[in-house]
N, C-alpha and C positions, 0 to 999 in steps of 0.2 A: 786734159790730159791727166796733171795733177790729180782734180775729182776722181776720174776714172780708177785709176791707183791708188787711190784713198780706200774707196768703197771697195776695191777688189780686196784689199789686204783685210778691211771689216768682214767681208764678206767673209775670207780664210779664216780668219779666228773666232770668227759664228760658228763655221763649221767644223774646224777644230774642238773644242768646245763642246759641241755638239756631239761630235764624235765618240770624247773621253767620255761624257755622262751617259752616252747611251743603253747602257746597261745598269745605271743610277734611277732610285726613286728619289725625286726631290720629296726629302719628309726633313722632321726633325735634325739636325747633325747629332751624328751620333758616334763614337770612336770606339773602334774595334778592341779590345786590349789585346798584347800578345797571352798566346796561349799558360804560356810561362815565362816569367822573368830572368834571362839565363844569365847566368856569371860566364867572364871567362875560363874557360881548360887553362891546364898548367901547359899544355902547350902553344896557346892563345897568347897566355901571360908573358910566357919567354917572349915570344917573338914581337910583343908590342912594347914601344920604345918608351921608356922611365919618364912618367908628367913630369913638365915643367912645374915652377912653386906657382907660377898664377893660375895654373890650371888644376894642380891640388886644391888653391885655395876656392876657385869655382867648386868644385868635387865636394868640398866640406860643407861650400854655402847650400848647393843642392839637397844632400841630404839632411839639410838641418827645414829648406825650404819643404823637401817632400813631408819632413815629419809634420810641419806643421799645418799642411795641407789634407793629410790626412785627419788630423785633430779636429779640422773644421768642414768634415764631412766632402774633401774633394780629391776623393781617388784618381779620378783623372788624371787632372792635375800633377799630383803623386806621383801616377805612376809615368808620365813624361818625365819628370824630372831624373828619377831615379835612373832611366835608362842611359846615361852620360855618366855614370860614375864606376870609375875602376876602383872596386873594392878593396882588389890587392894592394892598393899604393898607398891605402888608410892604414890608421892605427889599429891596435886590435880590438878598441875601445869601439873607435867607426864602425871598424866591419861588424861587431855584435849589433850597434845599433841598426847595421844595413841588412843584416838578417830576420831580425825583429821587425823590419818594417818592409823587408818581403814577402815575409811568410803574412802580415796582414792584408797587404795588397791581394795576396795570390787567393787569399781564403775570400775575399769579397768578388774576384774574378770566378771563383768557380773550379781553380786550380787545386783540388784538395791535395792530391797525392803531395805536391812540392809544397804545399802550403804544412800538411804533418811534416813531414822530412827536414823542413826549419824549424817548426817550434821544437822538434825533438832534438834537432842539433845545440839547443840550448840548455838540453839537461847536464848538469853541472858547472857551469859557468858561473861567475859572477854578475848576477843581474842588477845589482846595485845602480850601474847607472842605466839601468833601461827603468829603473820606477817600479820594478815588478818584482815576484816572487817564484821558486819553484812552485808550488800552489796555483797562484796566477796563470801560468805558461798550463799546467794541469787542467785548468779549469778550461781555458780558450781551446787545447784539442779535445777534451770532452764534447764541448760546444760545437765544433768542428765535426766530432765524428758523428753525431746527433744529428746533424742537420743533412748531412753524407749519407747517413744510414750505415757507416762502416762498423760494423759490430761487433768485432772483437775489438776494435779500436775503445769504443763504447765501454766493454767487461774492461777491459785492460785499465783505463785510464777514471770509470766510474767508481770502481770499489777502493781504488785509492783515495777519493776524494771520496768515498762512502764513510772512511774508518777518521775522515777527519771533523773533533769532535767540536767544535767552533760553528760550524753551518748549523743553519737552522732546522728544526727537525721537519717543517713542510718542505724544504729544499731536497734535504734527505730521503724523504719518501715518495718524493718525484723522482727522483735520481734513481731510489733501488726498484720505483716502476719500471724505470728505462733499461737500467742494466738487465731485470729480469727477461723483457721483452726480446731483448738483445741476445740474450743467452736461447730463447727459443729455436734461435737461427742457427745454433753453434752447433757442433759435435762434439763429440771425446777427444777426439785427436786436435781440433782446435782450443779445446779448453786448457789441454797439456801446454800446448806450446804458450799459451796465455801465462799460464802459472808458473812456467819458464823465465819469464821475463817480469815476474811479479816480486813483491819483498814479501818477509814473513807473514805477514798479518796476512796481507793480501791472498798467498797460498793458501791459508787456514779455511778461509772461506772459500775459495773456489775446489781446493781438494774435498770438500764436505759435499760439495755436488755431484761430483764424480761417483763419490763413494755410496753416494743415497740413488744413485740414478735417477734424478731426478728430470734429467734431460729426456730422459724416455718416458713420463709419466705424461698423459694427457692432462691430468689436473695440474699442469707445471706451476701454479703460483702455491700451492700447497706444499708440492714435493721439495719447493725451493726453503720455506720456511719453515719446515719440516728440517731439512739440513741445516739450516743457520742456525735454529732456533737452538740445536745441539753443541755449537762452536762454541769455545772458550776462549773469547778474545776480553781484555781490559775496557771496559767503556762500550760496550758491545752493544751500537745502535740500533741492532736486527732486532733486539730484545722487546721493544715499543713499535718496531716498525712491521715484525711479522705476529700478530696477533693472533689465538687459537681460534678457531671455527665454533662455533654451535653444534649440537650435535644435527644427526637426520633425523627428521620427525620417522617415526617409526607406524608399519602399518598406512603406507602411504596410498592416498586414494584421491587423483587427478580429475580435475575437470577440465574439459577440452572444449571451448566453445569457439567455433568456426564455421564461416559462410559453406554449408554443403547444398542450398540451392540457390537461387538466384543470379545476378551478375556475375557474383567472385566464385560461383562453385567450382570452378575449375581451377584458381587459387587454393580455397578453400582444399580442396582434395589432394593438391601437389603435397602440400603442407601437411595432411592429416598422413598422408603415405610414409613424412620421412619421421613422424611422432612414432606410428605405429613400428615401423622399422627398428627405428633404436630402440623401444621398448622390448621387440621380440630377439632382437640379439644380445641386449642384454640380460635376455631371462632375469627379468625384473618380478617383483613381486607387487608392485604398483597396480594396482586398479584405476582403470582409466573408464573413463564416463563421458561419452561424445553428445554436445546439443549441436544443434542448427542454429546459429543466431538471425538467421535470415526469418527463421520460421518463431524463434523466440525474442523476446526485446530485454534489455538489461537488466527491469527489476525482476522478472519472470527468475532467470540465470542466478541473481544475487541472491534470489531467495534460498535456492538449493544449495549455493556455496556458504548461507548464513548457517542451514543445519548445522554446522561444525563437524561434519562426516569426512569432508575433503579437506588435504592439509596443504593446496595448490591447486592453479587454476593455469592453463594456456591461452591465451586469446586476450581480447579477440584482436580480430585481422582489420576492419573497418575503422580509419582514420576518426569519423565522426564520432563514434564510439570509443574509441580509446579516451575521450577527455572524461566521458561518463563515468570509465573507469578506475582513472587517477583518481577521483574523488570517493567513489567504493571504496575503494580499496583503504581507505584510512578507517571502514567501517569493519575490519574484519582481520584476523591475525594468518589466514592465506595468502602462502604467496602468488603472487599474478605474473606471469612473464607476458606482457602485452607482444604484438606482433607487427607493432607501426607506433607513431610516436602524435603526440596532437598537435593541431598547429598551434596552443599555444599553453605552456605550460605552469600549473600554478605552482610556485615553489612553497605557497603558504600553507598546503595539506602535507600531512604527515606520511610519505610514503614509502617507509622502510621498508614494507614487502612488496615494492609496484616497481616492476623492472620493464622497460623501454626497448625492446629489439625489433630493429628493423634493418631491410636490407633499401637504405634512403640515397637516392642516386647523390644528392647533396655531399652527404660524407664521402662517398666514393670519389667525387671531384677534388674535396681537398685532400685526400690521400693522394689523390693522382698529380696534385700540385704540388705535395710532398715528395714524391717521386722523381719527377721532372728536376725539379731543381739541386734534389740531392745527385744528379747523372751532370752537374756542373754547368749546366744550361743557364742561360739569366735573360734573354731577349726570346721570344716565343709568340708563334702566329698559331690563335685560335681559330679549328673550325668548327660551325655549331649548327643545327636547325632552327629553324622563326619558329618554334612551336614553345609550348608553356614552358614543358621536359627540359628544352632545349636553354631558354631563358633562366630555369632556374639551378642548373647545373652551372651554366658559364657565372651568374653571380655568384656562387659557393667558391668557382675557383677562382674569379676573380679577386674575392679578397683572401685567399690564402695567398695567392701568388703574390698582392701587394704586400701582406704582411711579413712576407719574406723578403723581399727587397728585390722581386724581380720585375720585370719590364716587359708590357705587352707590348710589341710591335702594332700587330692588326688583328681584323677577327674580320673572318670571312664568314658570312651568313647567307643560308640559303633556304629556300622556301621548298624545293623540289630538285629531281634529279636535273631538268632544264638549266637549273642556277647553279651546278658546282662547279663549271668550268670558268663560267665567267666571275663567279664569287673569287674564284681563285685567283684567276687572271690577275683581276684589281687587287688582294692581298699582296701578293705575291710580287707587285710593280712588273709586271711583265706585260701588261696592259701601256703604261708609261711608257716601256723600253720603245715597244713596236711604232707607237706615237711620235715618238721623239724620231727611230729611223725612218718614219715616214717626211719629219718633217727636214729632215738632212734632205732625205731625196729630191723633194722641191725644192728646197734655196740649188742646191748643185746641180739640180736640172740632169742628172743622173739616177742608173738604177740601182738602188744600194742591195746588196746582199748582205748584210750584216744581221747577224742570228739575233734575237730580242734575248734579256737576259732578266733573271730573277733580282732583286732585293739582295745584298749581302748579310745584313744584317739581323739574321734570324740564328737563333742557336739551336732550336727544337719543333715541333709541329705536334701542337694538342687536338686530337681530332673529337670533338665530343658527339660522336656518329650515335644515333638512336638505335640502330637497326645494322646488322651485320650485312646484308645489300647497300646500304648509305657507304660502309667504311670500303666494303670491294670496290667501290666504283670511283672513290674518291683519291686513295692511294697511287694508282697507276697514273692519275691523272696530275698530281704533284710528280711524279718521275717527269711525265712528260710537259711539264712546266719547269723542267730545270732542277725540282726538289729534288730529287732522288739521295742526295748524298745526307739529307736533313733526318734524324731520327726524328720516328712518330712514334707517339703516345695516344694511347687512347683507352674508353671506361669500356666496364664487361662489356654494356647492350652491343657492341661493336662485333663480341664474339657469338658463335654459333656452335653446334654439335661437332663432333670433329669428322662423324662418318655423312653428314648431310651436303656438305660442301667439299669444293677444290677452294684450299685455303691459302696457294700459292700466291695471291694477291696480297697478303697480309704478310709476304716473309719477312723479318727484320722488323716487325711491327711489333711495342711495348706494351703490355695491359696491363691492367688489374684484374682481378678476378678470384673466384672461388679457386680450390684446388683443382678439384674435378668438375667435371658437369657428368659423371655418373654416379651419383651419391647413394646409390645403393647398387651393389653389385651386381652384372648379371642382368638388369633390367635397365633398356632402353627409354629415357625420357621422349615426353613429346615434342619438346623446345628446351634451350635454352635457360628462357626463364621458367621454364618451370622445375627444370633441375633447382636451377638455385631455392625455390622455394620449397622443393624436398629437402634441401640440406639447411634450409631454416627450420624446420621443421624437424629435425635431428638434433640439432643444436637447441632446440627451447626445448624439446624434452631432458637432453643431458642438465640443461640449467635451472631445470625444476628440481632435478636430483641431486643437488649437489649441495652442500652445506650451504647454512644464512653465511656470507661472508660478512667477518666484522670489519675487513680491508679492501680496496681496488686489488693489491697484490695475492690474496689470499684466492679470489674470483679468475684469476689466470686461466685462460683455460685454451686448447689447441680443439677447435671447432672444425666443424668441414668447412664455414664460409669463410674462417680465418680467424687469427689469433684475438681472443675475446678476453673481456675482465668488464664488471661492472664500476662505473665510478659510484663516488658518493652521492652523485643527483639520483641514481637507479637507469641510467642511462648505458646501456651494452654496448662499450666501443669494440670497434674493430681495425684489425690489420688485416688488408689484404695481400693476396699472393702476389706478387710480381712476375708476370708471366712474358716469355719472348717468341715470338713465331720463329717458325725453323723449319720452312717447309711447310708440312701438313699438322708440323707438330707445335705443341705448347710448352717449352723448358721453363725451368722455375730463375731465375737470376737470383 
């Protein structure tokens, strides 16, 4: 009887463990931090009994140990230690240390708004006890704002730091570029509000932007430099950071080299549509000479360029030919805007007039990683197709996500439509939950009516869908497998033309893409992919007509494919639009 009782007890214990874990996935141990480290309100504080002396000693020790844990890169340990501290019972200096500690923890765990408020609350305080200065705090706020794409805060604190003469010139140049990019997202009312919160030197810089109407210009970088070069501030760093442009070449004659026959004909014609539209809409006097790269080799095209009658060239599009043109560009003064990037860029070649402009899925995946991290998500599920495109975008996404400090919880890989559900069930932990439910029923001899559950350690889903059809099939399956509450982020390949399909299955999904899939007014493209190529053609033509930029800031331009600028290596960089589906519409976030 004793043995039977023991076996019964063990069985009940096993059943209770299985029951408790029915919705959990046996994975690496993880701690889900609080969304916010909450300090007691005044009402709660009034109700709390005053801590005893031993409790105060324990709280002070916990504060010290939490600081040491954070300094040793143990944020979860620090987080667990601070939960027991009643800061109102500590001295003013200890409360100040607590605020600084909580701000650092909240910034690590993605609670941006709370971290920002705590850092800002340190303004005007004696920071010697913390071993930091007000400039250090401003730098922390600025870096945090950049990470979370808070454009108003970037401008407000970036301008403060910009006027710090002790910063290195390279740091200042990067900061100025970041401020300019943030300004592109603001309107005059938002700029006025930032100006109201700033000091006099900062107000002088910001007022000059408003007075010059720089925010309304498509050539935003040139507009900002024109505004800032006129500002009179002692030790103005902008005098060296905003250099003048070279003159626009007179009597422009442009060579357009695109595949207008063969395998890439459709893509080449879509880009040419954009080039011609931009040329005609601007009533440009530039002459266009169009050549088919499928029917002409590189040497034949280069001989035309060498005659000296052309001031620039757009093309080629073919990836394998861009490598050759990178070398040829060193032999001519004509500006070349290539429409792809080489497999391996040769940094030994002088490519002063060779710009590489492409719609790269890898660059887009990198930007998507930044967007997801800025939302506060730190642990993601990635969904991707088992294709070469899927592997390349996944690698770019992973590299950036790791660099940011995020965690990849699981990856769902599918070969085709038949794999969607099975891959999601495994990645979400639903399959394991269902298996434990069956085990529980077998052990108990009872019919179990427990519902399977997904794992709870995921903040967001990144869906690298390669077609709109994939996206519209996967999103409803996420809801079916109990993940309807998770935000979903995806790339532009998941988007289709607004009039072609019902987008309700993508409701609330966040995507990065060009601003409009109708780049030419009153003309409907054949597909979303061709619409992006037409927008690429518009931007390529516009870039070919700008003065040669002497700095990345000068090249900052509001294009059809996004906010563009040319870095010092000649790569055209881009910030995509971040959009969210609201029923059948895509609204800018």
